[in-house]
Backbone as numpy.savetxt, mean C-alpha at the origin, in Angstrom:
# Nx Ny Nz CAx CAy CAz Cx Cy Cz
26.62 -14.99 15.97 25.38 -14.98 15.16 24.27 -15.42 16.02
23.12 -14.65 16.09 21.99 -15.04 16.84 21.08 -16.06 16.16
20.35 -16.76 17.01 19.50 -17.86 16.49 18.30 -17.12 15.80
17.73 -17.77 14.81 16.52 -17.22 14.18 15.40 -17.10 15.18
14.58 -16.05 15.05 13.35 -15.88 16.08 12.06 -16.47 15.49
12.04 -16.68 14.16 10.94 -17.13 13.53 11.13 -18.47 12.70
10.13 -19.27 12.76 10.15 -20.57 12.13 9.83 -20.49 10.56
8.83 -19.68 10.26 8.38 -19.70 8.88 9.12 -18.55 8.10
9.65 -18.81 6.94 10.35 -17.87 6.07 10.14 -18.31 4.67
10.37 -17.49 3.65 10.09 -17.78 2.32 11.22 -18.91 1.80
10.86 -19.63 0.84 11.66 -20.65 0.24 12.69 -20.07 -0.70
12.30 -18.93 -1.35 13.22 -18.14 -2.14 13.03 -16.59 -1.73
14.03 -15.86 -2.18 13.91 -14.31 -1.90 12.52 -13.90 -2.48
11.86 -13.15 -1.60 10.44 -12.62 -2.01 10.37 -11.15 -1.72
9.69 -10.37 -2.53 9.22 -9.01 -2.25 8.21 -9.00 -1.15
8.54 -8.51 0.04 7.59 -8.66 1.24 6.86 -7.43 1.70
7.48 -6.22 1.46 6.90 -5.03 2.08 7.36 -3.76 1.41
6.65 -2.72 1.63 7.09 -1.39 1.40 6.77 -0.64 2.70
7.67 0.44 2.90 7.39 1.07 4.27 7.46 2.67 4.02
6.66 3.28 4.99 6.55 4.72 4.88 6.77 5.23 6.37
7.56 6.25 6.57 7.69 7.05 7.68 6.60 8.10 7.61
5.76 8.11 8.72 4.61 9.00 8.62 4.64 9.97 9.92
3.81 11.03 9.73 3.66 12.03 10.84 2.70 11.64 11.93
1.68 10.96 11.54 0.60 10.58 12.51 0.20 9.20 12.18
0.62 8.21 12.98 0.38 6.82 12.60 -1.25 6.49 12.69
-1.83 7.06 13.65 -3.30 6.78 13.82 -4.08 7.32 12.60
-3.78 8.52 12.19 -4.40 9.03 10.99 -4.18 8.31 9.69
-2.85 7.86 9.60 -2.47 7.00 8.40 -3.14 5.68 8.47
-3.22 5.05 9.54 -3.89 3.69 9.59 -5.35 3.79 9.28
-5.98 4.81 9.88 -7.46 5.11 9.68 -7.56 5.34 8.28
-6.79 6.18 7.52 -7.04 6.60 6.11 -6.78 5.28 5.22
-5.74 4.52 5.48 -5.59 3.32 4.63 -6.73 2.28 4.88
-7.21 2.04 6.09 -8.22 1.07 6.25 -9.62 1.59 5.86
-9.76 2.92 5.68 -11.01 3.50 5.13 -11.04 3.45 3.63
-9.85 3.84 2.92 -9.82 4.01 1.48 -9.32 2.82 0.71
-8.67 1.91 1.39 -8.05 0.73 0.61 -8.55 -0.58 1.31
-8.27 -1.72 0.61 -8.77 -2.96 1.15 -7.72 -3.49 2.19
-6.78 -2.78 2.61 -5.77 -3.21 3.61 -6.45 -3.32 5.08
-5.97 -4.37 5.72 -6.43 -4.58 7.10 -5.17 -4.51 8.05
-5.47 -4.10 9.31 -4.27 -4.10 10.29 -3.92 -5.52 10.64
-2.71 -5.85 10.38 -2.12 -7.19 10.75 -1.58 -7.03 12.18
-0.87 -5.92 12.41 -0.14 -5.80 13.66 0.07 -4.27 14.02
0.13 -3.97 15.32 0.50 -2.66 15.71 1.44 -2.88 16.91
2.42 -1.97 16.82 3.55 -2.01 17.88 3.96 -0.64 18.35
4.49 -0.74 19.62 5.06 0.58 20.19 6.23 0.06 20.88
7.35 0.82 20.83 8.58 0.70 21.53 9.17 1.88 21.82
10.46 1.93 22.38 11.14 3.16 22.74 11.40 4.11 21.54
11.33 3.54 20.34 11.65 4.39 19.13 10.35 5.02 18.51
9.17 4.43 18.80 7.97 5.01 18.28 6.95 3.97 18.01
6.18 4.16 16.99 5.03 3.32 16.78 5.17 2.68 15.35
4.58 1.48 15.22 4.62 0.82 13.90 3.29 0.07 13.73
2.99 -0.17 12.38 1.80 -0.85 12.03 2.10 -1.57 10.82
1.63 -2.72 10.73 1.68 -3.53 9.41 0.32 -3.75 8.93
0.10 -3.37 7.60 -1.29 -3.56 6.99 -1.08 -4.55 5.81
-2.08 -5.27 5.50 -2.04 -6.13 4.42 -3.34 -6.82 4.03
-3.38 -7.82 3.22 -4.57 -8.53 2.75 -4.59 -9.77 3.42
-5.71 -9.98 4.18 -5.87 -11.31 5.02 -5.88 -12.47 4.28
-6.08 -12.46 2.86 -6.07 -13.65 2.10 -4.76 -13.75 1.21
-3.66 -13.12 1.75 -2.48 -13.10 0.94 -1.69 -14.57 0.97
-2.18 -15.47 1.62 -1.62 -16.81 1.48 -0.09 -16.95 1.78
0.48 -17.80 0.93 1.89 -18.09 1.02 2.77 -16.92 0.69
2.28 -15.94 0.01 3.15 -14.78 -0.50 2.63 -13.48 0.06
2.88 -13.22 1.36 2.38 -11.94 1.89 3.10 -10.77 1.41
2.41 -9.69 1.16 3.07 -8.40 0.96 2.39 -7.41 1.96
3.29 -6.82 2.78 2.86 -5.89 3.83 3.26 -4.52 3.70
2.39 -3.62 4.05 2.56 -2.17 4.00 2.94 -1.77 5.48
4.15 -1.38 5.66 4.67 -0.97 6.97 4.60 0.50 7.14
4.14 0.98 8.35 3.95 2.43 8.55 4.73 2.64 9.91
5.49 3.67 9.96 6.28 3.92 11.15 6.22 5.40 11.47
5.99 5.68 12.76 5.99 6.97 13.26 7.04 6.96 14.41
8.17 7.74 14.22 9.18 7.63 15.25 8.98 8.85 16.34
9.42 8.57 17.58 9.47 9.71 18.53 10.52 10.56 17.97
10.17 11.99 18.16 11.15 12.98 17.67 12.51 12.76 18.21
12.68 12.50 19.48 13.99 12.28 20.05 14.67 10.95 19.70
13.93 10.06 18.95 14.53 8.71 18.66 14.43 8.40 17.23
14.10 9.37 16.37 13.95 9.22 14.92 15.31 9.04 14.26
15.67 7.91 13.79 17.03 7.69 13.13 17.22 8.46 11.81
16.21 8.99 11.27 16.25 9.67 10.13 16.08 11.17 10.19
15.99 11.68 11.39 15.97 13.16 11.64 17.34 13.61 11.40
17.49 14.82 10.95 16.49 15.92 10.84 15.77 15.98 9.46
15.90 14.88 8.62 15.27 14.94 7.34 13.77 14.93 7.49
13.06 15.78 6.80 11.65 15.90 6.92 10.96 14.59 6.35
9.68 14.37 6.79 8.95 13.30 6.27 8.61 13.64 4.80
8.99 12.73 3.96 8.78 13.08 2.55 7.57 12.34 2.02
7.05 12.69 0.88 5.91 12.06 0.24 6.14 11.76 -1.17
5.50 10.84 -1.72 5.64 10.51 -3.11 4.70 11.45 -3.92
5.12 11.49 -5.11 4.26 12.32 -6.02 5.09 13.16 -6.91
4.59 13.81 -7.89 3.14 13.67 -8.38 2.95 12.39 -9.03
3.91 11.73 -9.69 3.71 10.49 -10.28 3.92 9.28 -9.42
4.94 9.29 -8.56 5.28 8.16 -7.63 4.10 7.76 -6.83
3.75 6.51 -6.85 2.49 6.13 -6.23 2.55 4.61 -5.87
1.51 4.19 -5.12 1.30 2.81 -4.85 -0.01 2.48 -5.60
-0.15 1.32 -6.14 -1.36 0.98 -6.87 -2.18 -0.09 -6.38
-3.43 -0.01 -6.59 -4.44 -0.99 -6.19 -5.36 -1.22 -7.40
-5.35 -2.38 -7.94 -6.24 -2.72 -9.05 -7.58 -3.16 -8.58
-8.65 -2.58 -9.11 -10.09 -2.83 -8.75 -10.70 -3.82 -9.65
-11.65 -4.52 -9.25 -12.31 -5.61 -10.07 -13.27 -4.94 -11.20
-13.59 -3.63 -11.01 -14.63 -3.04 -11.88 -14.46 -1.51 -11.87
-14.99 -0.81 -12.87 -14.92 0.68 -13.00 -15.57 1.30 -11.81
-16.72 0.66 -11.40 -17.61 1.18 -10.39 -16.73 1.38 -9.04
-15.85 0.39 -8.84 -15.00 0.55 -7.66 -14.13 1.81 -7.62
-13.62 2.09 -8.89 -12.70 3.36 -8.96 -13.62 4.50 -8.71
-14.85 4.54 -9.33 -15.84 5.73 -9.11 -16.13 5.89 -7.70
-16.42 4.80 -7.03 -16.86 4.88 -5.62 -15.78 5.39 -4.74
-14.62 4.81 -4.94 -13.54 5.38 -4.01 -13.17 6.84 -4.35
-13.37 7.26 -5.60 -13.10 8.69 -5.95 -14.24 9.56 -5.38
-15.45 9.05 -5.30 -16.54 9.78 -4.62 -16.23 9.99 -3.23
-15.83 8.92 -2.52 -15.56 9.03 -1.08 -14.36 9.88 -0.77
-13.43 9.81 -1.68 -12.18 10.65 -1.44 -12.45 12.05 -1.72
-13.36 12.42 -2.71 -13.72 13.80 -2.97 -14.43 14.40 -1.81
-15.37 13.61 -1.17 -16.06 14.03 0.03 -15.11 14.27 1.16
-14.07 13.48 1.33 -13.04 13.67 2.36 -11.97 14.61 2.14
-12.00 15.13 0.90 -10.97 16.19 0.53 -9.60 15.51 0.12
-9.48 14.31 -0.16 -8.17 13.74 -0.53 -8.14 13.22 -2.03
-9.00 13.58 -2.85 -9.03 13.14 -4.27 -7.95 13.99 -4.96
-6.92 13.47 -5.49 -5.82 14.15 -6.23 -6.05 14.22 -7.76
-6.71 13.16 -8.27 -6.98 13.13 -9.62 -8.40 12.27 -9.89
-9.35 12.93 -10.47 -10.56 12.30 -10.52 -10.44 11.07 -11.67
-11.47 10.22 -11.65 -11.39 9.05 -12.48 -11.18 9.53 -13.99
-10.25 8.92 -14.51 -9.73 9.27 -15.90 -9.36 7.99 -16.77
-9.86 7.89 -17.93 -9.42 6.77 -18.86 -8.10 7.13 -19.39
-7.14 6.33 -19.16 -5.77 6.50 -19.65 -5.42 5.59 -20.79
-4.42 5.74 -21.52 -4.00 4.80 -22.54 -3.60 3.46 -22.01
-3.69 2.46 -22.75 -3.22 1.10 -22.35 -1.77 1.17 -22.15
-1.26 0.59 -21.11 -1.83 -0.39 -20.23 -2.28 0.26 -18.83
-2.41 1.59 -18.79 -2.81 2.21 -17.49 -4.19 1.99 -17.10
-5.16 2.10 -18.08 -6.57 1.74 -17.70 -7.25 3.00 -17.16
-8.35 2.75 -16.43 -9.23 3.64 -15.90 -8.72 3.93 -14.46
-8.22 5.04 -14.08 -7.73 5.35 -12.75 -8.20 6.57 -12.13
-7.98 6.66 -10.76 -8.02 7.89 -10.00 -6.99 7.84 -9.03
-6.59 8.96 -8.49 -5.57 9.09 -7.47 -5.97 9.74 -6.28
-5.54 9.27 -5.10 -5.85 9.83 -3.85 -4.59 10.14 -3.12
-4.66 11.09 -2.19 -3.52 11.50 -1.32 -3.76 11.03 0.16
-2.76 10.39 0.71 -2.97 9.91 2.11 -2.58 11.17 2.99
-2.67 11.05 4.31 -2.46 12.23 5.11 -1.09 12.94 5.01
-0.06 12.23 4.56 1.22 12.86 4.37 1.51 13.20 2.92
0.52 13.00 2.06 0.65 13.44 0.68 1.07 12.35 -0.21
1.15 11.07 0.15 1.55 9.98 -0.61 0.45 9.65 -1.63
0.72 9.29 -2.83 -0.24 9.04 -3.82 -0.65 7.60 -3.87
-1.92 7.27 -3.91 -2.38 5.85 -4.13 -3.26 5.95 -5.29
-2.88 5.04 -6.25 -3.76 4.95 -7.51 -4.75 3.73 -7.41
-5.90 4.00 -7.81 -6.94 2.89 -7.96 -7.20 2.77 -9.40
-7.03 1.60 -9.89 -7.10 1.32 -11.38 -8.12 0.31 -11.66
-8.61 0.19 -12.86 -9.46 -0.84 -13.40 -8.91 -1.12 -14.82
-8.84 -2.33 -15.12 -8.38 -2.77 -16.53 -6.99 -2.44 -16.84
-6.11 -2.57 -15.87 -4.69 -2.18 -16.06 -3.99 -3.47 -16.63
-4.51 -4.63 -16.46 -3.82 -5.79 -17.12 -2.75 -6.43 -16.37
-2.52 -6.04 -15.15 -1.45 -6.63 -14.25 -1.64 -8.17 -14.28
-2.80 -8.65 -13.84 -3.05 -10.11 -13.71 -2.91 -10.83 -14.95
-3.40 -10.22 -16.06 -3.21 -10.88 -17.39 -1.84 -10.98 -17.82
-1.04 -10.02 -17.70 0.33 -10.12 -18.10 1.18 -11.04 -17.15
0.85 -11.14 -15.88 1.50 -12.18 -15.06 1.27 -13.45 -15.63
-0.08 -13.77 -15.90 -0.33 -15.05 -16.36 0.17 -15.37 -17.84
0.23 -14.36 -18.66 0.84 -14.41 -19.92 2.30 -14.80 -19.97
2.99 -14.12 -19.04 4.47 -14.36 -19.04 4.94 -15.53 -18.06
4.27 -15.51 -16.88 4.67 -16.58 -15.98 3.72 -17.80 -15.84
2.59 -17.64 -16.58 1.62 -18.80 -16.68 1.10 -19.29 -15.31
0.88 -20.60 -15.29 0.03 -21.24 -14.22 0.87 -21.28 -12.91
2.16 -21.21 -12.95 2.83 -21.09 -11.65 2.44 -19.89 -10.76
2.07 -18.76 -11.40 1.52 -17.65 -10.63 0.15 -17.90 -10.17
-0.68 -18.57 -11.02 -2.08 -18.80 -10.47 -2.12 -19.81 -9.39
-1.25 -20.75 -9.31 -1.22 -21.73 -8.21 -0.96 -21.17 -6.92
-0.36 -19.94 -6.90 -0.01 -19.41 -5.47 -1.19 -18.59 -5.07
-2.22 -18.49 -5.66 -3.38 -17.72 -5.26 -4.34 -18.54 -4.36
């Protein structure tokens, strides 16, 4: 058994990341840093390909990272499977603090040709949403008034607020 390489780790099992295999890492990083609040935490290159970690710089004790990987064709462990995308319903979600934020990202996405669903008022608990497509066709939902924060506080109370 090898020795641990890192000193910091969670005290309990934690949801830490989601990952996508992409066709063009530069285009994907550019898209996510333009249309979402995610920031580049790390970029790597090795004999297998390229990797990037994106996240929120204020994530504190409970980081959640978006991992992007582009493998070299001759080193892709998932070849010959094509790069797949989520959709039409499967998506990643970002809750916005106001309706104007949803409208603004939709305007920018429409101008860039990646708006998949215009701003729409949906039944509770979905809220006011729009959907964008990233360079590989993955769906990203931007919502307002979805109630995630409220539901977490209602069910898990102050212990969830203390971690912020």
